[in-house]
C-alpha positions in Angstrom: -26.9 -59.9 45.1 -23.4 -60.3 43.7 -24.3 -57.8 41.0 -25.4 -55.3 43.6 -22.1 -55.8 45.5 -20.1 -55.2 42.3 -22.2 -52.1 41.5 -21.4 -50.7 45.0 -17.6 -51.0 44.3 -17.7 -48.8 41.1 -17.6 -45.1 42.0 -18.9 -44.1 38.6 -21.9 -46.5 38.9 -22.6 -45.3 42.5 -22.7 -41.7 41.3 -25.2 -42.6 38.5 -27.4 -44.6 40.9 -27.4 -41.8 43.5 -28.1 -39.2 40.9 -31.1 -41.3 39.6 -32.5 -41.7 43.1 -32.1 -38.0 43.8 -34.0 -37.0 40.6 -36.7 -39.5 41.5 -36.9 -37.9 45.0 -37.3 -34.5 43.4 -40.1 -35.8 41.2 -42.0 -37.4 44.2 -41.7 -34.1 46.2 -43.2 -32.2 43.3 -46.1 -34.6 43.2 -47.1 -33.4 46.7 -47.0 -29.6 45.7 -50.7 -28.7 44.9 -51.8 -26.3 42.2 -53.4 -23.1 43.8 -57.1 -22.5 43.7 -58.3 -26.2 44.1 -60.5 -27.7 46.7 -58.3 -30.8 47.4 -60.9 -32.8 49.4 -63.6 -32.4 46.8 -61.2 -33.4 44.0 -60.0 -36.5 46.0 -63.6 -37.6 46.5 -64.3 -37.1 42.8 -61.3 -39.4 41.8 -62.4 -42.0 44.3 -65.8 -42.1 42.6 -64.3 -42.2 39.1 -61.5 -44.6 39.7 -62.4 -46.9 36.8 -62.5 -44.2 34.2 -59.9 -42.5 32.0 -59.1 -40.2 35.0 -58.1 -43.3 37.1 -55.7 -44.4 34.4 -54.0 -41.0 34.0 -53.9 -40.8 37.8 -52.0 -44.1 37.9 -49.4 -43.0 35.4 -48.9 -39.7 37.2 -48.3 -41.5 40.5 -51.3 -39.8 42.2 -50.3 -36.3 41.0 -53.6 -35.9 39.1 -55.6 -36.9 42.2 -53.8 -34.3 44.2 -53.8 -31.9 41.2 -50.2 -31.0 41.9 -47.9 -29.1 39.6 -47.1 -32.4 38.0 -50.7 -33.3 37.4 -50.2 -33.9 33.7 -47.3 -36.2 34.4 -45.2 -37.4 31.5 -48.1 -38.5 29.3 -47.8 -35.4 27.0 -44.2 -36.3 26.3 -45.1 -39.9 25.6 -48.0 -38.8 23.3 -45.7 -36.4 21.5 -43.1 -39.1 21.1 -45.6 -41.6 19.6 -47.0 -38.9 17.3 -43.6 -38.0 16.0 -42.7 -41.7 15.5 -45.9 -42.3 13.5 -45.4 -39.1 11.5 -41.9 -40.4 10.5 -43.6 -43.0 8.3 -45.8 -40.3 6.7 -43.5 -37.3 6.3 -40.3 -38.0 4.2 -38.4 -35.2 5.9 -38.7 -36.8 9.3 -37.7 -40.2 7.9 -34.6 -38.6 6.4 -33.8 -37.0 9.8 -34.1 -40.4 11.4 -31.6 -41.9 9.0 -29.0 -39.1 9.6 -27.8 -40.6 12.9 -27.1 -38.5 16.1 -27.7 -35.1 14.4 -31.0 -36.1 13.0 -32.1 -37.7 16.3 -31.3 -34.4 18.2 -33.6 -32.6 15.7 -36.4 -35.2 16.3 -35.9 -34.8 20.0 -36.3 -31.1 19.7 -39.6 -31.5 17.7 -40.7 -33.9 20.4 -40.1 -31.2 23.1 -42.1 -28.6 21.1 -44.9 -31.2 20.7 -44.8 -31.9 24.5 -45.2 -28.2 25.3 -48.0 -27.8 22.8 -49.9 -30.8 24.1 -49.4 -29.6 27.7 -50.9 -26.2 26.8 -53.9 -27.8 25.2 -54.5 -30.4 27.9 -53.9 -27.9 30.7 -56.4 -25.5 29.2 -59.1 -28.1 28.8 -58.5 -29.6 32.2 -58.7 -26.1 33.9 -61.8 -25.3 31.9 -63.5 -28.6 32.8 -62.6 -28.3 36.5 -64.6 -25.1 36.8 -67.9 -26.9 36.0 -67.1 -30.0 38.1 -68.3 -30.6 41.7 -67.5 -33.2 44.3 -69.9 -36.0 45.3 -71.4 -33.7 47.9 -72.0 -30.9 45.5 -69.1 -28.7 46.6 -67.2 -26.9 43.8 -63.7 -28.2 43.0 -62.4 -24.8 41.8 -62.6 -22.1 44.5 -62.4 -19.0 42.3 -63.3 -19.9 38.7 -62.5 -17.6 35.8 -60.0 -16.7 33.1 -57.1 -16.0 35.6 -57.6 -19.5 37.1 -57.5 -21.1 33.6 -54.3 -19.2 32.6 -52.5 -19.8 35.9 -53.4 -23.6 35.8 -52.4 -24.0 32.2 -49.0 -22.3 32.8 -48.4 -24.3 36.0 -49.2 -27.7 34.4 -47.2 -26.9 31.3 -44.2 -25.8 33.4 -44.5 -29.0 35.5 -44.6 -31.3 32.5 -41.6 -29.5 31.0 -39.7 -29.9 34.3 -40.5 -33.6 34.4 -39.3 -33.9 30.8 -36.0 -32.2 31.8 -35.7 -34.5 34.8 -36.1 -37.6 32.6 -33.5 -36.4 30.0 -31.0 -35.7 32.8 -31.6 -39.2 34.3 -31.1 -40.8 30.9 -27.8 -38.8 30.3 -26.3 -38.9 33.8 -28.1 -41.7 35.6 -29.1 -45.3 35.0 -31.8 -46.4 32.6 -34.3 -44.5 30.6 -35.4 -41.5 32.6 -38.9 -41.2 31.3 -39.6 -44.9 31.9 -38.2 -44.6 35.4 -40.5 -41.7 36.2 -43.5 -43.7 35.2 -42.1 -46.7 37.1 -41.7 -44.5 40.3 -45.3 -43.2 40.0 -46.7 -46.7 39.8 -44.6 -48.3 42.5 -45.2 -45.3 44.9 -48.8 -46.4 45.2 -47.7 -49.9 46.3 -47.5 -49.3 50.1 -51.0 -47.9 50.1 -52.2 -50.9 48.2 -50.5 -53.3 50.7 -52.1 -51.4 53.7 -55.5 -51.7 52.0 -55.0 -55.4 51.5 -54.1 -55.9 55.1 -57.2 -54.0 56.1 -59.4 -56.2 53.9 -57.8 -59.3 55.5 -58.3 -57.9 59.0 -62.0 -57.1 58.2 -62.5 -60.6 57.0 -63.4 -59.7 53.4 -60.4 -61.7 52.2 -59.7 -65.1 53.9 -56.1 -66.1 54.8 -56.5 -69.1 52.5 -56.5 -66.8 49.4 -53.4 -64.8 50.4 -50.9 -67.4 49.4 -52.8 -67.9 46.1 -52.7 -64.2 45.4 -48.9 -64.1 46.1 -48.3 -67.2 43.9 -50.4 -65.7 41.1 -48.5 -62.4 41.2 -45.1 -64.2 41.2 -46.3 -66.4 38.3 -47.5 -63.4 36.2 -44.2 -61.6 36.8 -42.3 -64.7 35.7 -44.3 -65.0 32.5 -43.7 -61.3 31.7 -40.0 -61.7 32.3 -39.9 -64.7 30.1 -41.8 -63.1 27.2 -40.0 -59.7 27.5 -36.6 -61.3 27.3 -37.4 -64.1 24.7 -36.1 -63.7 21.2 -36.4 -65.5 17.8 -32.9 -65.4 16.4 -32.7 -65.6 12.6 -29.2 -66.9 11.5 -27.3 -64.5 9.3 -24.2 -65.5 7.2 -21.9 -62.9 5.7 -20.1 -63.7 2.4 -16.3 -63.5 2.2 -14.8 -60.6 0.3 -11.2 -60.3 -0.8 -9.9 -56.7 -0.7 -6.2 -56.6 -1.7 -4.5 -59.2 0.4 -7.1 -59.2 3.2 -10.2 -61.3 3.4 -13.3 -59.7 5.0 -16.6 -61.3 6.0 -17.4 -65.0 6.4 -18.7 -64.6 9.9 -21.9 -66.0 11.3 -24.4 -63.8 13.2 -28.1 -63.6 13.9 -31.0 -61.2 13.7 -32.8 -61.0 17.1 -36.5 -60.4 17.0 -38.4 -59.9 20.2 -41.7 -61.7 20.8 -43.2 -58.4 22.1 -41.8 -55.8 19.7 -44.6 -53.3 20.4 -43.9 -53.3 24.2 -46.5 -51.6 26.4 -47.9 -49.3 23.7 -50.8 -51.6 22.7 -52.2 -52.0 26.2 -51.9 -48.2 26.9 -53.7 -47.3 23.7 -56.4 -50.0 24.2 -56.9 -49.0 27.8 -57.3 -45.4 26.9 -60.0 -46.2 24.2 -61.8 -48.7 26.4 -62.1 -46.2 29.3 -63.7 -43.4 27.1 -67.3 -44.8 27.4 -67.1 -44.9 31.2 -65.6 -41.4 31.2 -68.3 -40.0 28.9 -71.0 -41.8 30.8 -70.0 -39.9 33.9 -70.6 -36.5 32.3 -73.4 -37.1 29.7 -76.7 -38.1 31.5 -78.5 -39.4 28.4 -80.2 -42.8 28.5 -78.6 -44.4 25.5 -75.2 -43.1 26.5 -75.7 -44.6 30.0 -76.6 -47.9 28.5 -73.5 -48.0 26.2 -71.4 -47.0 29.2 -72.8 -49.7 31.3 -72.3 -52.3 28.6 -68.7 -51.3 28.1 -67.9 -51.1 31.8 -65.0 -53.3 33.2 -66.2 -56.8 34.0 -68.7 -57.1 31.1 -68.2 -59.5 28.1 -68.1 -56.7 25.6 -65.4 -54.9 27.5 -63.1 -58.0 27.5 -63.8 -58.8 23.9 -63.1 -55.3 22.5 -60.1 -54.9 24.9 -58.5 -58.0 23.4 -59.4 -56.9 19.8 -57.8 -53.5 20.5 -54.6 -55.0 21.9 -54.2 -57.3 18.9 -54.9 -54.5 16.5 -52.4 -52.1 18.0 -49.8 -54.9 18.3 -49.8 -55.4 14.5 -50.2 -51.7 13.8 -47.3 -50.5 16.0 -45.0 -53.3 14.8 -45.7 -52.5 11.2 -44.9 -48.9 11.8 -41.7 -49.4 13.8 -40.1 -52.4 12.1 -39.5 -52.5 8.3 -38.6 -55.9 6.9 -37.7 -54.3 3.5 -35.2 -52.0 5.2 -33.6 -54.9 7.1 -33.3 -57.0 3.9 -31.8 -54.1 2.0 -29.2 -53.5 4.7 -28.3 -57.2 4.8 -27.9 -57.2 1.0 -25.6 -54.1 1.1 -23.4 -55.6 3.8 -23.1 -59.0 2.0 -25.3 -60.8 4.5 -27.9 -63.4 3.8 -30.2 -65.9 5.6 -29.0 -69.4 4.8 -31.4 -71.0 2.3 -33.2 -67.7 1.5 -32.4 -65.6 -1.5 -31.3 -62.0 -0.7 -33.7 -59.1 -1.5 -37.4 -59.6 -1.8 -37.4 -63.2 -0.6 -35.5 -62.2 2.5 -38.0 -59.4 3.3 -40.9 -61.8 2.8 -39.3 -64.4 5.1 -38.6 -61.8 7.9 -42.2 -60.5 7.5 -43.6 -64.1 7.9 -41.5 -64.7 11.0 -42.5 -61.3 12.4 -46.2 -61.9 11.8 -46.0 -65.2 13.8 -44.1 -63.5 16.6 -46.7 -60.7 16.7 -49.5 -63.2 17.1 -47.8 -64.8 20.0 -47.0 -61.4 21.5 -50.6 -60.2 21.1 -51.9 -63.3 22.9 -49.4 -62.8 25.7 -50.4 -59.2 26.2 -54.1 -60.0 26.1 -53.7 -62.7 28.8 -51.6 -60.5 31.1 -53.9 -57.5 30.8 -57.3 -59.3 30.9 -56.7 -61.9 33.7 -56.0 -59.4 36.5 -59.0 -57.4 35.4 -61.2 -60.5 35.7 -59.8 -61.3 39.1 -60.5 -57.8 40.3 -64.0 -57.6 39.0 -65.3 -61.1 39.5 -63.5 -62.3 42.7 -62.9 -58.9 44.3 -59.2 -59.6 44.7 -56.8 -56.6 45.4 -54.5 -57.5 42.5 -52.9 -54.1 42.4 -50.1 -54.6 39.9 -52.2 -55.7 37.0 -52.2 -55.3 33.3 -50.4 -52.3 31.9 -49.0 -51.2 35.2 -47.3 -54.6 35.8 -45.9 -54.7 32.2 -44.4 -51.2 32.7 -42.9 -52.1 36.2 -41.3 -55.4 35.1 -40.2 -54.0 31.7 -38.5 -51.0 33.2 -36.9 -53.1 35.9 -35.4 -55.5 33.3 -34.1 -52.6 31.2 -32.5 -50.9 34.2 -30.8 -54.1 35.4 -29.5 -54.6 31.9 -28.0 -51.1 31.8 -26.4 -51.5 35.2 -24.8 -54.7 34.0 -23.6 -52.9 30.9 -22.1 -50.2 33.0 -20.3 -52.7 35.2 -18.9 -54.5 32.1 -17.6 -51.2 30.7 -16.1 -50.2 34.1 -14.4 -53.6 34.4 -13.1 -53.4 30.9 -11.6 -49.9 31.4 -10.0 -51.0 34.6 -8.5 -54.0 32.9 -7.1 -51.8 30.1 -5.6 -49.4 32.6 -4.0 -52.2 34.6 -2.5 -53.7 31.4 -1.0 -50.3 30.5 -3.2 -49.8 27.4 -5.6 -47.1 26.5 
């Protein structure tokens, strides 16, 4: 609370917070603007029926925009996909790796490529979605598209692409002129916006007697406990001590300081659960369209709540944890940079030995992080499917909400420190 009071006293911080809230309000208004030519009631009934498939996941990340099929129906997922693809290609394509090492100018070029990739993915996804909608019907057999044809496909593709481009611009403006990461805040807003409806649904279940009052405190305690676990693991670090050797240049002595190399327990973040959830929901999605016996059996065996679903879900999370960590963190590069700057880990020889030591520590941390992600993502799913509990903020959604909240609070604190430092320098007569 004291942090909020101090934030309100800073005019610069107030402007950034109000700007962020205004951009989020614009985004939420755009979610309510429907794309022309769609039977809204039939589409809403279709999403209610297919809530546990890939459509349900994308609808969650878009904040309900896909269910309404608004101009923001694609959400920010094309941008996230393009960012991940560019990041993975950086390892494969030497030119991209060179750009990454060039600093701000190289990062601007990579951002430009990401924008182009976002537009390209939006065009492809918009075309496929518009084409698929023409053959889809609601649960009662009513068509979802009122006037199918090429004009509808072109109009929908352009509308969805423009909507995603606008969201991307909103996110970049929020990052530059607001507080926190704009893209993450947009996803955060989409997930949290569905919270009131979930609370109303929970109260209705309690009123109808489907949930006893005895379970309500247990649900609240469980949610608080899961949030606490996520906060602990997301902020926890393994600090490797670093010592810098003394160097004499002329009459001055440089180095000799002690520092540390912080390694997060969950370096991969929410990427493994997102990838794992996407892959695990494909069987249910395909089973809803392909009416073949063996496809229906596979879809039923891989449905949420089955043993094979949980087993493969955990395996996927562990795999993507190691894969994404190996792609984004290079122990050899860290060891080389330490060696160039005269730094070393006490008791470890610089160079190859340092890289092996960092890789060993990183592997152990990744194992712990993978177990943590698996538990957080699987337990709510078990509660929902086995005990019929309305644990709304579960799995990937809860990780995103808590992670973005922690990052935003950290940036607010950084802004306050910078503001207080500048005020102190002005009051002391220094610049």
